[in-house]
C-alpha positions in Angstrom: 27.0 34.7 -19.5 26.8 37.3 -16.9 27.6 36.8 -13.2 23.9 37.0 -12.6 23.1 34.2 -15.0 25.9 32.1 -13.4 24.4 32.6 -10.0 21.0 31.6 -11.1 22.3 28.5 -12.9 24.2 27.5 -9.7 21.0 28.0 -7.6 19.0 25.9 -10.0 21.6 23.2 -9.9 21.5 23.2 -6.0 17.7 23.1 -6.1 17.6 20.2 -8.4 20.2 18.4 -6.5 18.4 19.0 -3.2 15.2 17.8 -4.8 16.9 14.5 -5.9 18.3 14.0 -2.4 14.8 14.5 -0.9 13.4 11.9 -3.4 16.1 9.4 -2.5 15.4 9.9 1.1 11.6 9.4 0.7 12.2 6.2 -1.2 14.5 5.0 1.7 11.9 5.9 4.3 9.3 3.9 2.3 11.7 0.9 2.1 12.3 1.0 5.8 8.6 1.3 6.6 7.8 -1.7 4.5 10.7 -3.7 6.1 9.3 -2.7 9.5 5.8 -3.8 8.5 7.2 -7.1 7.3 9.1 -7.9 10.6 6.2 -7.0 12.6 3.9 -9.3 10.5 6.3 -12.2 11.0 6.4 -11.7 14.7 2.5 -11.6 14.9 2.3 -14.6 12.6 4.7 -16.6 15.0 2.7 -15.5 18.1 -0.5 -16.6 16.6 0.8 -19.9 15.4 2.3 -20.6 18.8 -1.0 -19.8 20.6 -2.9 -21.9 18.0 -0.7 -24.9 18.5 -0.9 -24.6 22.3 -4.7 -24.5 22.0 -4.8 -27.6 19.8 -2.6 -29.5 22.1 -5.0 -29.0 25.0 -8.0 -30.4 23.0 -9.1 -33.9 22.5 -9.0 -35.3 19.0 -12.8 -34.7 18.6 -12.5 -31.2 19.8 -9.6 -30.6 17.5 -11.7 -31.7 14.5 -14.4 -29.2 15.6 -11.8 -26.5 16.0 -10.3 -27.1 12.6 -13.8 -27.0 11.1 -14.5 -23.7 12.8 -11.1 -22.4 11.6 -11.8 -23.4 8.1 -15.3 -21.8 8.2 -13.8 -18.6 9.5 -11.0 -18.4 6.8 
């Protein structure tokens, strides 16, 4: 091999290595975004459950049954 071929091979190696690093970083980014979404979902779920329970506790048993019916119809 000539010096020129060695340089081209070295550059190709570096390009491939950089591409692999980019791919790994993109996968890490996706994983972190999914984790963030899951954490936000859990927090939202907890807030909604707390609000739902507070609302139910303020209702009479008859109103609670109507509320449950509306909730079931909605979901």
